VEXROKOL-770922 format. One record per residue (C-alpha): x, y, z. Coordinates in steps of 0.2 Angstrom, whole numbers, padded with zeros to 4 digits, always signed. Layout:
// residues N
XYZ/...
END
This chain:
// residues 98
-0218-0096-0453/-0205-0109-0450/-0185-0109-0453/-0186-0122-0466/-0181-0136-0454/-0198-0140-0446/-0197-0127-0433/-0212-0116-0432/-0209-0099-0424/-0228-0095-0423/-0232-0091-0405/-0215-0085-0400/-0223-0069-0394/-0213-0058-0383/-0218-0042-0373/-0208-0032-0361/-0213-0015-0355/-0202-0006-0341/-0202+0012-0335/-0186+0021-0336/-0188+0029-0319/-0200+0018-0309/-0197+0028-0293/-0201+0044-0301/-0218+0052-0296/-0221+0061-0312/-0211+0050-0324/-0220+0041-0338/-0205+0037-0349/-0204+0018-0354/-0197+0006-0366/-0206-0008-0374/-0199-0023-0384/-0212-0034-0392/-0213-0048-0405/-0231-0050-0411/-0240-0066-0409/-0237-0071-0427/-0218-0073-0422/-0214-0062-0437/-0216-0043-0433/-0207-0034-0420/-0206-0017-0413/-0195-0008-0401/-0203+0008-0393/-0195+0021-0382/-0205+0035-0375/-0203+0049-0363/-0218+0060-0358/-0220+0069-0374/-0213+0060-0388/-0208+0042-0394/-0199+0032-0407/-0203+0015-0414/-0191+0003-0423/-0201-0010-0433/-0195-0025-0442/-0199-0042-0449/-0191-0058-0444/-0198-0069-0458/-0182-0069-0468/-0163-0071-0464/-0160-0053-0469/-0174-0047-0458/-0167-0056-0443/-0150-0050-0447/-0156-0032-0448/-0165-0033-0432/-0150-0039-0422/-0139-0026-0432/-0152-0012-0427/-0152-0017-0409/-0133-0018-0408/-0131-0001-0415/-0144+0006-0403/-0135-0003-0388/-0118+0002-0393/-0124+0020-0395/-0133+0022-0379/-0118+0014-0370/-0106+0027-0377/-0118+0041-0373/-0120+0034-0355/-0101+0034-0353/-0099+0051-0360/-0112+0058-0347/-0104+0049-0333/-0086+0054-0338/-0090+0072-0341/-0104+0076-0329/-0109+0063-0316/-0091+0060-0311/-0091+0078-0304/-0106+0073-0293/-0097+0058-0287/-0081+0068-0282/-0091+0081-0272/-0098+0068-0260/
END
C-alpha cells in the first residue's frame, strides 16, 4: 500500500507490549500496540489477568487513518479523565495522610 505519492508503508511494523504493574509479583495485566507487517492493520490490546479488549483497524485509507487517531484520542482522553477522578477523589487522601 502506498499514499499515492510513491511512499510505501509496507514494512512499517510496530509492536510494543508493556506490563501495567511490572513490579507486581502476580500481575499479568498488559497493553500491546501493534501495526502488522503489512503496514495496514493495527490493534490495541488491554488485558488484565482475566479479561481483555482489543481495538482493531485498517490504515489503508484516509478515513481509516483518521478513525484510528480519533479512537486513540478518545481512549487517551477518557483514561486521563478517569485517572484524574481517582486521584482527586481517592488517592489525594492517601497523600494527605502521610
